[in-house]
MIDOSE-1310 file (N, C-alpha, C; in nm, 2 decimals, decimal comma, always signed):
residues 309
msll	-3,03/-4,62/+0,71/-2,95/-4,56/+0,60/-2,89/-4,43/+0,66; -2,76/-4,41/+0,63/-2,70/-4,28/+0,66/-2,71/-4,18/+0,54; -2,68/-4,06/+0,57/-2,70/-3,95/+0,46/-2,57/-3,88/+0,45; -2,52/-3,87/+0,32/-2,40/-3,79/+0,29/-2,45/-3,67/+0,21
sviv	-2,41/-3,55/+0,26/-2,44/-3,42/+0,20/-2,32/-3,38/+0,12; -2,34/-3,35/-0,01/-2,24/-3,30/-0,09/-2,26/-3,15/-0,12; -2,17/-3,06/-0,08/-2,19/-2,92/-0,09/-2,10/-2,87/-0,21; -2,16/-2,80/-0,30/-2,09/-2,76/-0,42/-2,11/-2,61/-0,45
pcyn	-2,02/-2,52/-0,41/-2,03/-2,38/-0,44/-2,02/-2,36/-0,59; -2,10/-2,27/-0,64/-2,09/-2,24/-0,78/-2,10/-2,09/-0,81; -2,02/-2,04/-0,90/-2,02/-1,90/-0,94/-1,99/-1,90/-1,09; -2,09/-1,87/-1,17/-2,08/-1,87/-1,32/-2,02/-2,01/-1,37
eees	-2,08/-2,12/-1,33/-2,03/-2,25/-1,37/-2,13/-2,33/-1,44; -2,21/-2,27/-1,53/-2,31/-2,35/-1,60/-2,26/-2,46/-1,69; -2,13/-2,45/-1,73/-2,07/-2,55/-1,82/-2,04/-2,67/-1,73; -2,02/-2,66/-1,61/-1,97/-2,77/-1,52/-2,07/-2,83/-1,44
valf	-2,19/-2,77/-1,42/-2,29/-2,83/-1,33/-2,33/-2,97/-1,36; -2,37/-2,99/-1,49/-2,41/-3,13/-1,53/-2,30/-3,22/-1,53; -2,18/-3,18/-1,58/-2,07/-3,27/-1,58/-2,02/-3,32/-1,44; -2,03/-3,23/-1,35/-2,00/-3,27/-1,21/-2,10/-3,37/-1,16
yeel	-2,23/-3,35/-1,19/-2,33/-3,44/-1,14/-2,31/-3,58/-1,20; -2,27/-3,59/-1,33/-2,25/-3,72/-1,40/-2,13/-3,79/-1,33; -2,03/-3,72/-1,29/-1,91/-3,78/-1,23/-1,94/-3,82/-1,09; -2,02/-3,74/-1,02/-2,06/-3,78/-0,88/-2,14/-3,90/-0,87
vknd	-2,24/-3,92/-0,96/-2,33/-4,03/-0,94/-2,27/-4,16/-0,98; -2,15/-4,16/-1,04/-2,08/-4,28/-1,07/-2,04/-4,36/-0,94; -2,05/-4,28/-0,82/-2,03/-4,35/-0,69/-2,15/-4,40/-0,63; -2,27/-4,39/-0,70/-2,39/-4,43/-0,64/-2,39/-4,58/-0,59
affq	-2,34/-4,67/-0,67/-2,33/-4,81/-0,64/-2,25/-4,83/-0,51; -2,14/-4,76/-0,50/-2,06/-4,78/-0,38/-2,13/-4,74/-0,25; -2,19/-4,62/-0,26/-2,26/-4,57/-0,14/-2,39/-4,65/-0,11; -2,46/-4,70/-0,21/-2,57/-4,78/-0,18/-2,53/-4,91/-0,11
gkgv	-2,42/-4,96/-0,15/-2,37/-5,08/-0,09/-2,33/-5,06/+0,06; -2,30/-4,94/+0,09/-2,26/-4,90/+0,23/-2,38/-4,85/+0,31; -2,50/-4,85/+0,24/-2,62/-4,80/+0,31/-2,62/-4,65/+0,33; -2,56/-4,58/+0,23/-2,55/-4,43/+0,24/-2,63/-4,37/+0,13
elel	-2,72/-4,28/+0,16/-2,79/-4,20/+0,06/-2,72/-4,07/+0,04; -2,74/-4,01/-0,08/-2,67/-3,88/-0,11/-2,78/-3,77/-0,12; -2,73/-3,65/-0,08/-2,80/-3,53/-0,12/-2,70/-3,43/-0,17; -2,74/-3,36/-0,28/-2,64/-3,28/-0,35/-2,69/-3,13/-0,34
lyin	-2,61/-3,05/-0,28/-2,65/-2,91/-0,26/-2,56/-2,82/-0,34; -2,62/-2,76/-0,45/-2,56/-2,66/-0,53/-2,58/-2,53/-0,47; -2,48/-2,45/-0,43/-2,49/-2,32/-0,37/-2,46/-2,22/-0,48; -2,56/-2,16/-0,54/-2,54/-2,06/-0,65/-2,51/-1,93/-0,59
dgsr	-2,38/-1,89/-0,60/-2,33/-1,77/-0,53/-2,34/-1,65/-0,62; -2,47/-1,61/-0,65/-2,50/-1,49/-0,73/-2,45/-1,50/-0,87; -2,46/-1,62/-0,93/-2,41/-1,63/-1,07/-2,49/-1,55/-1,17; -2,42/-1,50/-1,27/-2,48/-1,42/-1,37/-2,51/-1,49/-1,50
dgts	-2,48/-1,62/-1,50/-2,50/-1,70/-1,62/-2,62/-1,80/-1,59; -2,62/-1,91/-1,66/-2,73/-2,00/-1,65/-2,71/-2,11/-1,55; -2,63/-2,09/-1,45/-2,60/-2,19/-1,34/-2,72/-2,24/-1,28; -2,81/-2,15/-1,23/-2,93/-2,18/-1,16/-3,02/-2,27/-1,25
aevk	-3,03/-2,23/-1,38/-3,12/-2,31/-1,47/-3,07/-2,45/-1,49; -2,94/-2,46/-1,50/-2,88/-2,60/-1,51/-2,91/-2,69/-1,39; -2,90/-2,63/-1,27/-2,93/-2,71/-1,15/-3,07/-2,75/-1,15; -3,16/-2,66/-1,19/-3,31/-2,69/-1,19/-3,34/-2,80/-1,29
klre	-3,26/-2,81/-1,40/-3,28/-2,92/-1,49/-3,24/-3,06/-1,42; -3,14/-3,05/-1,35/-3,10/-3,17/-1,28/-3,20/-3,21/-1,17; -3,26/-3,11/-1,11/-3,36/-3,13/-1,00/-3,48/-3,20/-1,06; -3,52/-3,17/-1,18/-3,64/-3,23/-1,24/-3,62/-3,38/-1,25
kder	-3,50/-3,43/-1,27/-3,48/-3,57/-1,29/-3,42/-3,64/-1,17; -3,38/-3,57/-1,07/-3,32/-3,63/-0,95/-3,35/-3,54/-0,83; -3,44/-3,59/-0,74/-3,48/-3,51/-0,63/-3,38/-3,50/-0,52; -3,27/-3,57/-0,54/-3,16/-3,55/-0,44/-3,08/-3,42/-0,46
vhli	-3,11/-3,35/-0,58/-3,04/-3,23/-0,61/-3,12/-3,11/-0,55; -3,04/-3,03/-0,48/-3,10/-2,91/-0,41/-3,03/-2,78/-0,46; -3,10/-2,67/-0,46/-3,05/-2,54/-0,51/-3,07/-2,44/-0,40; -2,96/-2,37/-0,36/-2,97/-2,25/-0,28/-2,90/-2,14/-0,36
sfsr	-2,98/-2,03/-0,39/-2,93/-1,92/-0,47/-2,92/-1,80/-0,38; -2,81/-1,73/-0,38/-2,79/-1,61/-0,31/-2,85/-1,49/-0,38; -2,87/-1,38/-0,31/-2,93/-1,26/-0,37/-2,82/-1,19/-0,45; -2,69/-1,21/-0,42/-2,58/-1,16/-0,49/-2,46/-1,24/-0,46
nfgk	-2,34/-1,21/-0,52/-2,22/-1,28/-0,49/-2,16/-1,25/-0,36; -2,16/-1,34/-0,27/-2,11/-1,32/-0,13/-1,97/-1,39/-0,12; -1,93/-1,46/-0,21/-1,80/-1,53/-0,20/-1,81/-1,67/-0,17; -1,70/-1,75/-0,19/-1,70/-1,89/-0,17/-1,71/-1,92/-0,02
eaam	-1,65/-1,84/+0,06/-1,66/-1,87/+0,21/-1,80/-1,87/+0,25; -1,88/-1,77/+0,21/-2,02/-1,77/+0,25/-2,10/-1,88/+0,19; -2,06/-1,92/+0,07/-2,13/-2,04/+0,00/-2,10/-2,17/+0,08; -1,98/-2,19/+0,12/-1,95/-2,31/+0,20/-2,02/-2,31/+0,33
yagl	-2,03/-2,19/+0,40/-2,10/-2,19/+0,52/-2,25/-2,21/+0,51; -2,31/-2,16/+0,40/-2,45/-2,18/+0,37/-2,48/-2,33/+0,35; -2,39/-2,40/+0,28/-2,40/-2,54/+0,25/-2,39/-2,62/+0,38; -2,30/-2,58/+0,47/-2,29/-2,65/+0,60/-2,42/-2,63/+0,68
ersr	-2,47/-2,51/+0,68/-2,60/-2,49/+0,75/-2,71/-2,56/+0,70; -2,72/-2,58/+0,57/-2,84/-2,64/+0,50/-2,82/-2,79/+0,50; -2,70/-2,85/+0,52/-2,68/-2,99/+0,51/-2,75/-3,06/+0,62; -2,80/-3,18/+0,59/-2,87/-3,27/+0,69/-2,79/-3,40/+0,71
gdyv	-2,68/-3,42/+0,64/-2,62/-3,55/+0,64/-2,55/-3,58/+0,77; -2,53/-3,71/+0,79/-2,44/-3,77/+0,89/-2,30/-3,74/+0,86; -2,27/-3,73/+0,73/-2,14/-3,70/+0,68/-2,16/-3,58/+0,58; -2,06/-3,50/+0,57/-2,07/-3,38/+0,48/-1,93/-3,37/+0,40
vmmd	-1,94/-3,34/+0,27/-1,82/-3,32/+0,19/-1,84/-3,19/+0,11; -1,73/-3,12/+0,10/-1,73/-2,99/+0,02/-1,65/-3,02/-0,10; -1,70/-2,98/-0,22/-1,63/-3,01/-0,34/-1,64/-2,89/-0,44; -1,54/-2,87/-0,52/-1,55/-2,77/-0,63/-1,62/-2,83/-0,75
vdlq	-1,70/-2,75/-0,82/-1,78/-2,80/-0,93/-1,70/-2,82/-1,05; -1,58/-2,76/-1,06/-1,49/-2,77/-1,18/-1,42/-2,90/-1,19; -1,44/-3,00/-1,10/-1,38/-3,13/-1,10/-1,24/-3,13/-1,07; -1,19/-3,02/-1,02/-1,05/-3,03/-0,96/-1,04/-3,11/-0,83
dpps	-1,16/-3,13/-0,78/-1,17/-3,22/-0,66/-1,24/-3,35/-0,71; -1,16/-3,45/-0,75/-1,21/-3,57/-0,82/-1,31/-3,64/-0,73; -1,44/-3,66/-0,78/-1,53/-3,74/-0,71/-1,49/-3,89/-0,69; -1,40/-3,93/-0,77/-1,35/-4,07/-0,76/-1,28/-4,10/-0,63
llpe	-1,24/-4,00/-0,56/-1,17/-4,02/-0,43/-1,27/-4,04/-0,32; -1,40/-4,02/-0,34/-1,49/-4,03/-0,23/-1,50/-4,17/-0,16; -1,49/-4,28/-0,24/-1,49/-4,41/-0,17/-1,37/-4,43/-0,08; -1,26/-4,38/-0,12/-1,14/-4,40/-0,03/-1,15/-4,31/+0,09
myaa	-1,21/-4,19/+0,07/-1,23/-4,10/+0,18/-1,33/-4,15/+0,28; -1,44/-4,21/+0,23/-1,54/-4,27/+0,32/-1,48/-4,39/+0,40; -1,40/-4,46/+0,34/-1,34/-4,58/+0,40/-1,25/-4,53/+0,52; -1,19/-4,42/+0,51/-1,11/-4,36/+0,62/-1,19/-4,32/+0,74
leeg	-1,31/-4,27/+0,71/-1,41/-4,24/+0,82/-1,45/-4,37/+0,89; -1,46/-4,47/+0,82/-1,50/-4,60/+0,88/-1,39/-4,65/+0,97; -1,27/-4,61/+0,95/-1,16/-4,65/+1,03/-1,16/-4,57/+1,16; -1,24/-4,47/+1,17/-1,25/-4,39/+1,30/-1,20/-4,25/+1,29
ydsv	-1,16/-4,20/+1,17/-1,12/-4,06/+1,16/-1,25/-3,97/+1,16; -1,23/-3,85/+1,20/-1,34/-3,75/+1,21/-1,35/-3,67/+1,07; -1,24/-3,67/+1,00/-1,24/-3,60/+0,87/-1,13/-3,66/+0,78; -1,15/-3,64/+0,65/-1,05/-3,68/+0,55/-1,03/-3,56/+0,47
atrr	-0,91/-3,50/+0,47/-0,88/-3,38/+0,39/-0,79/-3,42/+0,28; -0,79/-3,34/+0,17/-0,71/-3,36/+0,05/-0,61/-3,25/+0,03; -0,49/-3,29/-0,02/-0,39/-3,19/-0,06/-0,33/-3,23/-0,19; -0,29/-3,13/-0,27/-0,23/-3,16/-0,39/-0,08/-3,16/-0,37
vtrk	-0,02/-3,27/-0,43/+0,13/-3,28/-0,42/+0,20/-3,22/-0,54; +0,13/-3,18/-0,64/+0,18/-3,11/-0,75/+0,09/-2,99/-0,79; +0,14/-2,90/-0,86/+0,06/-2,78/-0,90/+0,07/-2,77/-1,06; +0,07/-2,89/-1,12/+0,07/-2,89/-1,26/-0,04/-2,81/-1,33
gepp	-0,01/-2,72/-1,42/-0,11/-2,65/-1,49/-0,13/-2,51/-1,43; -0,07/-2,48/-1,32/-0,08/-2,35/-1,26/+0,03/-2,26/-1,30; +0,02/-2,13/-1,31/+0,13/-2,04/-1,34/+0,23/-2,05/-1,24; +0,36/-2,05/-1,27/+0,47/-2,07/-1,18/+0,47/-1,96/-1,07
irsf	+0,44/-1,84/-1,10/+0,44/-1,73/-0,99/+0,33/-1,76/-0,89; +0,22/-1,81/-0,94/+0,11/-1,84/-0,85/+0,14/-1,95/-0,75; +0,21/-2,05/-0,81/+0,25/-2,17/-0,73/+0,35/-2,13/-0,62; +0,44/-2,04/-0,67/+0,55/-1,99/-0,58/+0,49/-1,92/-0,46
farr	+0,40/-1,82/-0,48/+0,35/-1,75/-0,37/+0,25/-1,83/-0,28; +0,19/-1,93/-0,34/+0,10/-2,02/-0,26/+0,19/-2,10/-0,16; +0,30/-2,15/-0,21/+0,39/-2,22/-0,12/+0,44/-2,13/-0,01; +0,48/-2,01/-0,05/+0,53/-1,92/+0,05/+0,43/-1,88/+0,16
fyhl	+0,30/-1,87/+0,12/+0,19/-1,84/+0,21/+0,18/-1,95/+0,31; +0,18/-2,08/+0,27/+0,16/-2,19/+0,36/+0,28/-2,20/+0,46; +0,40/-2,17/+0,40/+0,52/-2,18/+0,48/+0,52/-2,07/+0,59; +0,47/-1,95/+0,55/+0,46/-1,84/+0,65/+0,36/-1,87/+0,75
mkki	+0,24/-1,93/+0,72/+0,14/-1,96/+0,81/+0,18/-2,06/+0,92; +0,27/-2,15/+0,87/+0,32/-2,25/+0,97/+0,41/-2,18/+1,07; +0,48/-2,07/+1,03/+0,57/-2,00/+1,12/+0,49/-1,91/+1,22; +0,39/-1,85/+1,18/+0,33/-1,74/+1,26/+0,19/-1,78/+1,32
sqte	+0,14/-1,90/+1,28/+0,01/-1,94/+1,34/+0,02/-2,08/+1,40; -0,06/-2,09/+1,51/-0,06/-2,22/+1,58/-0,17/-2,32/+1,51; -0,24/-2,27/+1,41/-0,34/-2,35/+1,34/-0,27/-2,43/+1,23; -0,30/-2,56/+1,22/-0,25/-2,65/+1,12/-0,30/-2,61/+0,98
mmdg	-0,21/-2,58/+0,89/-0,24/-2,55/+0,75/-0,14/-2,63/+0,66; -0,18/-2,72/+0,58/-0,10/-2,80/+0,50/-0,08/-2,73/+0,36; +0,05/-2,74/+0,31/+0,08/-2,69/+0,18/+0,00/-2,77/+0,08; -0,07/-2,70/-0,01/-0,15/-2,77/-0,11/-0,29/-2,81/-0,07
ardy	-0,33/-2,77/+0,05/-0,46/-2,82/+0,11/-0,57/-2,76/+0,02; -0,67/-2,85/+0,00/-0,79/-2,81/-0,07/-0,91/-2,79/+0,03; -1,02/-2,73/-0,02/-1,14/-2,73/+0,06/-1,21/-2,86/+0,05; -1,17/-2,95/-0,03/-1,23/-3,08/-0,05/-1,20/-3,17/+0,07
rlmt	-1,31/-3,18/+0,15/-1,29/-3,25/+0,28/-1,42/-3,32/+0,32; -1,41/-3,45/+0,36/-1,52/-3,52/+0,41/-1,52/-3,53/+0,56; -1,63/-3,49/+0,62/-1,64/-3,47/+0,77/-1,76/-3,54/+0,83; -1,74/-3,57/+0,96/-1,86/-3,62/+1,03/-1,94/-3,51/+1,08
rqmv	-2,07/-3,54/+1,12/-2,16/-3,44/+1,16/-2,10/-3,36/+1,29; -2,03/-3,43/+1,37/-1,98/-3,37/+1,49/-1,88/-3,25/+1,45; -1,80/-3,28/+1,36/-1,70/-3,18/+1,31/-1,78/-3,06/+1,24; -1,88/-3,09/+1,16/-1,95/-2,99/+1,09/-2,02/-2,90/+1,20
dail	-2,08/-2,95/+1,30/-2,14/-2,87/+1,40/-2,04/-2,78/+1,47; -1,92/-2,83/+1,49/-1,82/-2,75/+1,55/-1,78/-2,63/+1,47; -1,77/-2,65/+1,33/-1,74/-2,55/+1,24/-1,86/-2,44/+1,24; -1,98/-2,49/+1,24/-2,10/-2,40/+1,24/-2,11/-2,32/+1,37
smke	-2,05/-2,37/+1,48/-2,05/-2,29/+1,60/-1,96/-2,16/+1,59; -1,87/-2,16/+1,49/-1,79/-2,04/+1,47/-1,86/-1,95/+1,36; -1,93/-1,86/+1,41/-2,02/-1,77/+1,33/-1,95/-1,64/+1,29; -1,82/-1,64/+1,28/-1,75/-1,51/+1,25/-1,78/-1,47/+1,11
ynrf	-1,79/-1,34/+1,08/-1,82/-1,29/+0,95/-1,70/-1,30/+0,86; -1,58/-1,27/+0,90/-1,46/-1,28/+0,82/-1,41/-1,42/+0,83; -1,44/-1,50/+0,73/-1,42/-1,65/+0,74/-1,30/-1,69/+0,66; -1,22/-1,78/+0,71/-1,11/-1,84/+0,64/-1,12/-1,99/+0,67
tkgi	-1,19/-2,06/+0,59/-1,23/-2,20/+0,62/-1,11/-2,29/+0,64; -1,00/-2,27/+0,56/-0,89/-2,36/+0,57/-0,83/-2,35/+0,71; -0,83/-2,23/+0,77/-0,78/-2,21/+0,91/-0,88/-2,27/+1,01; -1,01/-2,25/+0,98/-1,11/-2,30/+1,07/-1,11/-2,45/+1,08
fgwv	-1,08/-2,52/+0,97/-1,06/-2,67/+0,97/-0,96/-2,71/+1,08; -0,85/-2,64/+1,07/-0,74/-2,67/+1,16/-0,77/-2,63/+1,30; -0,83/-2,52/+1,32/-0,86/-2,47/+1,46/-0,95/-2,56/+1,54; -1,06/-2,61/+1,47/-1,15/-2,70/+1,55/-1,09/-2,83/+1,59
gfqt	-0,98/-2,87/+1,52/-0,91/-2,99/+1,56/-0,98/-3,12/+1,50; -1,00/-3,22/+1,58/-1,05/-3,35/+1,54/-0,95/-3,43/+1,46; -0,96/-3,56/+1,46/-0,86/-3,65/+1,40/-0,88/-3,65/+1,25; -0,78/-3,60/+1,18/-0,79/-3,58/+1,03/-0,69/-3,67/+0,96
kwle	-0,73/-3,73/+0,85/-0,64/-3,81/+0,77/-0,62/-3,73/+0,64; -0,49/-3,71/+0,60/-0,47/-3,64/+0,47/-0,45/-3,73/+0,36; -0,52/-3,70/+0,25/-0,51/-3,78/+0,13/-0,45/-3,70/+0,02; -0,34/-3,75/-0,04/-0,26/-3,67/-0,14/-0,30/-3,72/-0,28
yenv	-0,30/-3,62/-0,37/-0,33/-3,66/-0,51/-0,27/-3,55/-0,60; -0,24/-3,59/-0,72/-0,18/-3,49/-0,82/-0,29/-3,40/-0,87; -0,24/-3,27/-0,90/-0,33/-3,17/-0,94/-0,41/-3,21/-1,06; -0,54/-3,17/-1,06/-0,63/-3,20/-1,18/-0,67/-3,06/-1,23
erar	-0,65/-3,04/-1,36/-0,69/-2,92/-1,42/-0,85/-2,91/-1,44; -0,90/-2,79/-1,45/-1,04/-2,76/-1,46/-1,09/-2,84/-1,58; -1,22/-2,89/-1,56/-1,28/-2,96/-1,67/-1,33/-2,87/-1,78; -1,39/-2,76/-1,74/-1,44/-2,66/-1,83/-1,44/-2,52/-1,76
getk	-1,45/-2,42/-1,84/-1,45/-2,28/-1,79/-1,32/-2,23/-1,74; -1,32/-2,11/-1,68/-1,20/-2,05/-1,63/-1,21/-2,03/-1,48; -1,09/-2,03/-1,42/-1,09/-2,00/-1,27/-1,14/-1,86/-1,24; -1,21/-1,85/-1,13/-1,26/-1,72/-1,08/-1,16/-1,66/-0,98
wnfw	-1,05/-1,73/-0,95/-0,95/-1,68/-0,86/-0,83/-1,63/-0,93; -0,82/-1,50/-0,95/-0,70/-1,44/-1,01/-0,59/-1,41/-0,90; -0,48/-1,37/-0,94/-0,37/-1,35/-0,85/-0,41/-1,25/-0,74; -0,47/-1,14/-0,77/-0,51/-1,04/-0,68/-0,61/-1,09/-0,57
kllm	-0,71/-1,17/-0,61/-0,80/-1,22/-0,52/-0,74/-1,32/-0,43; -0,64/-1,40/-0,48/-0,57/-1,50/-0,39/-0,48/-1,42/-0,29; -0,42/-1,31/-0,33/-0,34/-1,23/-0,24/-0,43/-1,18/-0,13; -0,54/-1,12/-0,16/-0,63/-1,07/-0,06/-0,68/-1,18/+0,03
ysfe	-0,71/-1,30/-0,03/-0,75/-1,41/+0,05/-0,64/-1,46/+0,15; -0,52/-1,45/+0,11/-0,41/-1,48/+0,20/-0,40/-1,39/+0,32; -0,42/-1,26/+0,29/-0,42/-1,16/+0,39/-0,53/-1,19/+0,49; -0,64/-1,23/+0,44/-0,76/-1,26/+0,53/-0,72/-1,38/+0,62
giva	-0,65/-1,47/+0,57/-0,60/-1,59/+0,66/-0,50/-1,54/+0,76; -0,41/-1,46/+0,72/-0,31/-1,41/+0,82/-0,37/-1,33/+0,93; -0,46/-1,24/+0,90/-0,52/-1,16/+1,00/-0,62/-1,24/+1,09; -0,68/-1,34/+1,03/-0,78/-1,42/+1,10/-0,72/-1,52/+1,20
fsta	-0,59/-1,57/+1,17/-0,54/-1,67/+1,25/-0,40/-1,65/+1,30; -0,36/-1,52/+1,31/-0,23/-1,49/+1,37/-0,23/-1,34/+1,41; -0,17/-1,31/+1,52/-0,14/-1,18/+1,57/+0,00/-1,14/+1,55; +0,08/-1,22/+1,47/+0,22/-1,19/+1,45/+0,24/-1,06/+1,39
plmi	+0,16/-1,01/+1,29/+0,19/-0,88/+1,23/+0,18/-0,77/+1,33; +0,10/-0,78/+1,43/+0,09/-0,68/+1,54/+0,22/-0,68/+1,62; +0,27/-0,80/+1,64/+0,40/-0,82/+1,72/+0,51/-0,76/+1,64; +0,51/-0,78/+1,51/+0,62/-0,72/+1,42/+0,61/-0,57/+1,42
asfm	+0,49/-0,51/+1,42/+0,48/-0,37/+1,43/+0,53/-0,31/+1,56; +0,50/-0,38/+1,67/+0,55/-0,34/+1,80/+0,70/-0,35/+1,81; +0,76/-0,46/+1,75/+0,90/-0,48/+1,75/+0,97/-0,37/+1,67; +0,92/-0,33/+1,56/+0,98/-0,23/+1,47/+0,97/-0,09/+1,55
gvlf	+0,86/-0,07/+1,62/+0,86/+0,06/+1,70/+0,96/+0,07/+1,80; +0,98/-0,04/+1,88/+1,09/-0,05/+1,98/+1,23/-0,03/+1,92; +1,25/-0,10/+1,80/+1,38/-0,10/+1,74/+1,41/+0,04/+1,69; +1,32/+0,11/+1,63/+1,35/+0,25/+1,59/+1,37/+0,34/+1,70
civa	+1,30/+0,32/+1,81/+1,33/+0,40/+1,93/+1,47/+0,39/+1,98; +1,52/+0,26/+1,98/+1,66/+0,23/+2,03/+1,76/+0,30/+1,93; +1,73/+0,28/+1,80/+1,82/+0,34/+1,70/+1,83/+0,49/+1,71; +1,71/+0,55/+1,73/+1,70/+0,70/+1,75/+1,78/+0,74/+1,87
flmi	+1,77/+0,67/+1,98/+1,84/+0,71/+2,10/+1,99/+0,70/+2,08; +2,04/+0,59/+2,02/+2,18/+0,57/+1,99/+2,23/+0,68/+1,90; +2,15/+0,72/+1,80/+2,20/+0,83/+1,71/+2,21/+0,96/+1,78; +2,11/+0,99/+1,88/+2,12/+1,11/+1,95/+2,25/+1,11/+2,03
lfiv	+2,28/+1,00/+2,10/+2,41/+0,99/+2,18/+2,53/+1,02/+2,09; +2,53/+0,96/+1,97/+2,64/+0,97/+1,88/+2,66/+1,12/+1,83; +2,55/+1,18/+1,80/+2,56/+1,32/+1,76/+2,61/+1,41/+1,87; +2,56/+1,39/+1,99/+2,60/+1,47/+2,11/+2,75/+1,45/+2,14
vrkl	+2,79/+1,33/+2,14/+2,94/+1,30/+2,16/+3,02/+1,36/+2,06; +2,98/+1,34/+1,93/+3,06/+1,40/+1,82/+3,07/+1,55/+1,83; +2,97/+1,61/+1,87/+2,97/+1,76/+1,88/+3,06/+1,80/+2,00; +3,05/+1,74/+2,11/+3,13/+1,77/+2,23/+3,28/+1,74/+2,21
afgd	+3,31/+1,63/+2,14/+3,45/+1,59/+2,13/+3,52/+1,65/+2,02; +3,45/+1,67/+1,90/+3,52/+1,72/+1,78/+3,46/+1,85/+1,74; +3,35/+1,90/+1,80/+3,30/+2,02/+1,75/+3,24/+2,02/+1,61; +3,22/+1,89/+1,56/+3,17/+1,87/+1,43/+3,02/+1,91/+1,42
pvsg	+2,99/+2,01/+1,33/+2,85/+2,06/+1,32/+2,76/+1,95/+1,26; +2,64/+1,95/+1,29/+2,54/+1,86/+1,24/+2,50/+1,91/+1,10; +2,52/+1,83/+0,99/+2,49/+1,88/+0,86/+2,44/+1,77/+0,78; +2,39/+1,80/+0,66/+2,34/+1,70/+0,57/+2,19/+1,68/+0,56
wpsl	+2,12/+1,78/+0,50/+1,98/+1,77/+0,50/+1,93/+1,65/+0,42; +2,00/+1,61/+0,31/+1,95/+1,49/+0,23/+1,94/+1,37/+0,32; +2,04/+1,34/+0,41/+2,03/+1,22/+0,49/+1,91/+1,24/+0,59; +1,89/+1,36/+0,64/+1,78/+1,39/+0,73/+1,65/+1,36/+0,66
vcii	+1,63/+1,40/+0,54/+1,51/+1,38/+0,47/+1,49/+1,23/+0,45; +1,59/+1,15/+0,42/+1,58/+1,01/+0,40/+1,54/+0,94/+0,53; +1,59/+0,99/+0,64/+1,55/+0,93/+0,77/+1,41/+0,96/+0,80; +1,37/+1,08/+0,77/+1,23/+1,12/+0,80/+1,13/+1,03/+0,71
lmts	+1,17/+1,02/+0,59/+1,08/+0,94/+0,50/+1,08/+0,79/+0,54; +1,19/+0,74/+0,58/+1,20/+0,60/+0,62/+1,11/+0,58/+0,75; +1,13/+0,66/+0,85/+1,05/+0,64/+0,97/+0,90/+0,67/+0,95; +0,87/+0,76/+0,86/+0,73/+0,78/+0,83/+0,67/+0,66/+0,76
gvqf	+0,75/+0,60/+0,67/+0,70/+0,48/+0,60/+0,67/+0,37/+0,70; +0,77/+0,35/+0,79/+0,75/+0,25/+0,89/+0,62/+0,27/+0,98; +0,60/+0,40/+1,01/+0,48/+0,44/+1,09/+0,36/+0,40/+1,02; +0,35/+0,44/+0,89/+0,23/+0,41/+0,81/+0,21/+0,26/+0,79
fctg	+0,32/+0,19/+0,77/+0,31/+0,05/+0,76/+0,25/-0,02/+0,89; +0,30/+0,03/+1,00/+0,25/-0,03/+1,13/+0,10/+0,01/+1,15; +0,07/+0,14/+1,11/-0,07/+0,18/+1,12/-0,16/+0,10/+1,03; -0,11/+0,07/+0,91/-0,19/-0,02/+0,82/-0,22/-0,15/+0,88
ilgq	-0,12/-0,21/+0,94/-0,14/-0,34/+1,01/-0,25/-0,33/+1,11; -0,24/-0,23/+1,20/-0,34/-0,21/+1,30/-0,48/-0,19/+1,24; -0,48/-0,11/+1,12/-0,60/-0,08/+1,05/-0,67/-0,21/+1,00; -0,59/-0,31/+0,96/-0,65/-0,43/+0,91/-0,72/-0,51/+1,02
ylak	-0,66/-0,51/+1,14/-0,73/-0,58/+1,25/-0,85/-0,50/+1,29; -0,84/-0,37/+1,29/-0,95/-0,29/+1,33/-1,07/-0,30/+1,23; -1,04/-0,31/+1,10/-1,14/-0,33/+1,00/-1,22/-0,46/+1,02; -1,14/-0,56/+1,05/-1,21/-0,69/+1,07/-1,30/-0,69/+1,19
tyme	-1,25/-0,62/+1,30/-1,33/-0,61/+1,42/-1,46/-0,53/+1,39; -1,44/-0,42/+1,30/-1,56/-0,34/+1,26/-1,66/-0,42/+1,19; -1,62/-0,51/+1,10/-1,71/-0,59/+1,03/-1,78/-0,69/+1,12; -1,71/-0,74/+1,22/-1,77/-0,84/+1,31/-1,87/-0,78/+1,40
vkrr	-1,85/-0,66/+1,45/-1,94/-0,60/+1,55/-2,07/-0,55/+1,48; -2,07/-0,54/+1,35/-2,19/-0,49/+1,28/-2,29/-0,61/+1,27; -2,24/-0,73/+1,29/-2,33/-0,85/+1,29/-2,42/-0,86/+1,17; -2,36/-0,83/+1,05/-2,44/-0,85/+0,93/-2,45/-1,00/+0,90
piyl	-2,55/-1,05/+0,83/-2,56/-1,19/+0,79/-2,45/-1,23/+0,69; -2,40/-1,35/+0,70/-2,29/-1,39/+0,61/-2,34/-1,41/+0,47; -2,47/-1,43/+0,45/-2,52/-1,45/+0,32/-2,67/-1,42/+0,32; -2,74/-1,40/+0,21/-2,88/-1,38/+0,20/-2,93/-1,47/+0,08
vkee	-3,03/-1,55/+0,11/-3,09/-1,64/+0,01/-3,20/-1,58/-0,07; -3,19/-1,59/-0,20/-3,30/-1,54/-0,29/-3,39/-1,65/-0,32; -3,34/-1,77/-0,34/-3,43/-1,89/-0,39/-3,37/-2,02/-0,33; -3,46/-2,10/-0,29/-3,42/-2,23/-0,23/-3,51/-2,34/-0,28
l	-3,45/-2,45/-0,34/-3,53/-2,56/-0,38/-3,48/-2,68/-0,31
């Protein structure tokens, strides 16, 4: 018998825990026919509601259910990493508990692994139900990452992915503190099949990802998998040096040829403000990379476990 580990990060999702379990076990017959057993790992990411209690109720009637509770909220990236570390399966799949990652796709995903793929990833072909501005910026982010990063990132890609143990071990070998799993998936490589489906709205509850959190998450991905911002800062510095040199020549020539005095303090103030702004912008880019380096060298644990069943 093979083992399939299902990793489910949870943060204040007490309404969805049991509903997700009911949808998942509908695939029991399929996997039993394939000689595959299931283990279900709920990663409680410091929830403040009854998420932990709901998982314990499931545990009482099904020993395949496991609970890992953090000491506080460490974020979804830490929850996914903890699930990968605790998983024992020959195959591992990560899913959202809100049912936006349909469990009904699992048989098709497993069939692709039988064909020889190392992983099966999912991507949404529509963003029905999302605010238009959120969808717009999400598409722009993936478009930008394709331009500035050598790591494969598909538009609409989800964390919903079924992987072999070999690929999971490769991901676990990357123990960086500042994690951007979508980029890590692409960086480790392996043969991946993409499975497309239409967007599914949350079954219950509200999303924990507001626009600001998604914006900060996108910055995390850019800094983690591209040095293009540093190149842009360097290019802007060189460009402004050239412009300054040309302006000096222009002023000297004008003074010698026409005796035109240098005047106009408003324009001078604007130039000073503009160059200062560019300097601060470039310093900010450098600061982001330095901050990530600072967090890495401190070697803090990615998460802390309070309770494990």
